[in-house]
N, C-alpha and C positions, 0 to 999 in steps of 0.2 A: 535829352528827350525831345521828341517832336512836339510842336505846339498842339497838333491835332492827333486824334487816334489814327493809327495806320489804316490805309485802305487795303482790303484783301480781295484779290481776284481769284475766283474759283473757276479753274479750268474745267472744260467739258468732262474730262475723264473722272475727276473727283465728284462732280455733280452726278454723273451716271452711277458711280460706285455707291453713292449715298441712297440709291433706290429711286423708284419712280416718284415724280412729284406727288405729294408735297415733301418727299424725302423722309429719312428716318431720324434717329436720335442725334446724329452729327449736325444735321440741318437745324434741329431744334436748339442745339447748344450754340450754333453760330447766331441764331436769332436772339438768344439770350445775350450774347456778347454785343450785338448791335443795340439792343434795348438798353444795355448798361453803358453805352457810349464808349466801349473799349475798342471797337473797330467799326469801320463802315465797309460795305461790300460793293465791289465793282463787277460788272459783267459786260459783255458786248452782244450786239444783236446777232453776230455770227455764232457766238457760244450758245445762245438760246436755240438757234437753228440746229446746231450740231447735237445737242442733247436730245431735242425733239426727234431728230432724224434717227438716232440710235434706238430710242424706245419704240418708235413707230415701226422700224424695220423688224425688231424682235417680235412685236405683236403681229405684223404681217406674215412673218414666217410661220407663226402658229395658226393664224386665222385664214391663211391663203386658200385652203381647200374649199372654203364656203363660196368662193367666186367661181368654182368649177360646176357647170350644170349637172354632171353625172354625180357629183358628191351631194348636191342639194336633193337630187332625185332619190338617192339611196337613203338619205336622212328621213325624207318624207315617207318613203316606202316602209322603213323599218321602225320608225318612231312616231309617225303621224304628225311630225312637226314640219311645217312648210317654211323654209327659209326665204328671206328676201332675195330677189334676183339682183345680185350686186356684182358690178364689174370690178376687176382688180384695181384699175386706175382710180375708181371712185373710193374704194376702201382705203387705198394708200393715201389719197388726199384727205379723207376724213380723219385718219390716224394722225397724219402730220399736223392737221389743224388742231386736233385735240391736244397733242403734246406741246405744240408751240404755245397754246393758250395756258395749259397747266404749268409749263416750265416758267413762263413769264409771270404767272400768278405766284409761283414759289419764290421767284426772285423779288417780286413786289413785297412779299411777306418779310424778306430780309432787308427791305428798304434799299435795294441795290440800285446804284446808278448805272444805267445802261449806256455804254459808249457805242457810238456808231462808227463802224470801220470805214465808212465813206469819208470820215475826217482825215484819214491817212492818204497821203499822196501815193498813188500806185507806183510811181517811179521809185519811191523809197524801197519798196519791197522788190520790185523788178531789178533794181540795181544789185541788191543783195543776192538775188537769184542768178544774175549774170556773172557776178564775181565769186560765187560760191562761199559767201560769208553768212554770219548769223545762223538762221535756221536752215540754210542751204549748204552748210559744210558737210563734208564726208559723203558727198554724193546724193544727199536728200533732194528730192524733186518736188513735184507739184502737190503731193499730199501735205507739204509743210506750209502752203500758202495761208490756210485759215489761221494757224498759230502765228505766222509772221505778221499778218494784218492785225490780229488781236494784240500782239506784243507792242507793235508800233503805236497803237492807240493808248496802251498803258504808259508808254514813254512820254506821251503828250501830257499826261496828268500827274506823273510822279515828280516830287520835289523834295527838298530838304525838310520842309514843313509838312509835307504830305507824302511820306514814303508809301510804297506799294509792296505788299507781300503776295507773291504768286503761289497758289497752292495747286500743284500739278504733279502727277505721277509720270509725266512725260519727260524723259531724260533730255529731250531736244531743247528744253528751256535752260539747261545748265550753262552752256556757253554764252548765250545772249544775256542772261541775267548777271553773269560774272563781270561783265564790262559796264554794267549800269550801277552808278553809285547809289541811286535811290530806289532800286528794285531788288528785292531778295526773293529767294526761292525756298519753299519747303515742299516735301514730297507727299504729304497726306494731311488729313484733318488732325491726326494724332500729333504730327510734328508741328502743326500750327498751334495747337493748344499748349504744347511744351514751349514753343517759341515765345508765346505770350505769358509764360510763367504761371500757367494754371494747373500744372501737375500737382497731384495731391497724393502723397505717400500714405496709403491707407491699407495696411495688410489685413485689417479686420474685414475689409470689403471682400477680399479673396476668400477668407475663411467663411464669411457669411454666405457667399455665393456657393461654396462647396456644400453647405448645408441645405441649399435650395435645389438639390439634384432633380427632384421630381418636377418642379416648375421649369427648370432649364430643359429637361427632356421634352416636356410638353410644348414649350415655346419653340424649341429647335425643330421638333417634329412638324409643327404647324407651318413654320417658315420654309422648311425643306419641301413641303408638298407643293409649294409655288415656285420652287427653284428648278433650274435646268440640269437634270442628270442625263448623261448619255452613256449607253453601254459601249464596250469596246468591240462588240460584234456588229458587223454591218447590218443596217436596217433593224436594229434591236429597239425595243420599247420598254421603258421602265413603267410598269403598271401601277406599282404601289411602293411606298417607302414607309418604314416604321423605325423611328429612333428608339433604341433600347438603353443606351447609356451615353453619357457625355463626360469629357475630361477637359478641365480648364487649364490653359497655359498662357503665359505672357500677359498677365492681367495688369492693366494700367488704369487707375481711377483719377478723376478730375473733380476738384471741389466745386460745389454749386456757386453760381455767380452771386446769388443772394440767399440768405438764410431761408430754409424751407424748400428751396428748389431741389430737384432730383440730382443725384450723383450720376455722372456720365462715366461709363466704363468701356474700355476697349480690351478685347481678349481674343484668343484663338481657342476654338472648341474643336476637339476631336470627337466626332459623333459616330458611335457604333450603330450601324443601320442595317436593317434587313430589307432587301429590295426584292420585289417580285418582278420578273421580266419575261419577255417572249421575243423570239427572233426566228427568222427562217432557218430551216435545217440545212445549212450550207454543207455539212459533212456528207450528206447523202443526196445532194443536188445533182441534176443531170447537166451535162455540158452541151450547149447548143453550138455546134461547130460553125454553123453559118453566121450567126450573130456574135459568136465568140463570147458568150455569157453563160453563167450558171443559172439554172432554173430549179429553185427549191420546190419540193412537192409536199413538204410538211412544215410544221412549226414546232420549235423547241420552247418549252416554258419551264420555269423553276424559280427557286429562291437562292439568294446568296447573301452572306453577311460581309459587309464591307466597313471600312473606316474612312471617314471623310474629314479632312481638316478644313475648317471654315473660320475666316476672320469675321468677328461680330462686334457690334456695339450694343450696349444696353443702357437703359435709364433705370435708376433705382430710387423709388420714393423713400423719403426719410421721415422719422417720427419727430416729435416735439424737441427731442434732444439732438437731432441731426444724425441719428444712427440709421443704418439701412433698415427698411421696413418691408418693402415689397418690390419685386421686379415689375416695372411698368411696361417696358417694351424691349424686345430683342429683335435686332435687324441684322441681316447679312450685309457685309460691307462691300459687296460687289454683286453683279448679276451674271457672272460668267457661267458657261456651261461646264460641268465637271464630268470628265470621262471616268467611268468606274469599270473594274474588272469583274465580269459576270461569271467567269469560270476560272477562279484562282487555281493555280497548280497545286495538286495534292500529291506529295511524293509517295504516299502509301497506296495510292490508287493503282499503281503499276507494279506493285511488289507481289 
């Protein structure tokens, strides 16, 4: 056993999947592990920037229209609300600044040691790039430089007395970590907790959760309203979502770090959801032969019932006996956009 608790490096992709800063239940559990001196956390200045850049880009994609003068004019005309005259570059800078600050604050809450990639000799990474080794095997190119610099900074701090566990969903870490004696790799927070021996076989948690169907539906519905759903029809918009039923699968529970702390649960939820949508009427659109584009003249709207599979994490408050008492929080374990089929094929429609 090492003399000191292992250091854990949280890669940008797992920090992003845990939700916007300050993060969801997984980050709370990592914080518990830190407070209990079971692990210490590492990050790099480059990782903070990567996380911030991702969240800032997502927000910019949603807010980008407010930088267009004609959009601001229409908003004022139809709602009476006068939006600030904001340039896209200014908005982008503000978003980046906000997320760098909030990500760094989240890492500070984990008492993370922030490694500086400037401590790595550039020649070390450039040599690997030139020889096609490490992160640059199999034809990988410039997009691997951030990971390569972060990993080299981890190698400088890893030792027999202070091993490092990398938590990353990026398969590119597999080969580099395989050759490092004091660095190991797990693919998710779930694997990290299992690696640390925190798995808690608790079938009563699954049974208890199944009895909380109404709460699970309400919590999933609230979370889904802030999630990204994209219709499979071009230029479609999902106007409203309503979760009507949920089914729990692959439930894994972890014991509290200290008595009275909440139980952490990982699961997959299949959510039966009614979506209201609208999209251009492409079937009856006119073709502009000069510009070679379709021009729709009408809009199609309707409702569709779909099933969405979502990886989630939950925290469950316990009573004085340590038994599940109440769902405290439910959080989706990623922020990806999910494409949904708005017009599922009905075999009876054409009979």
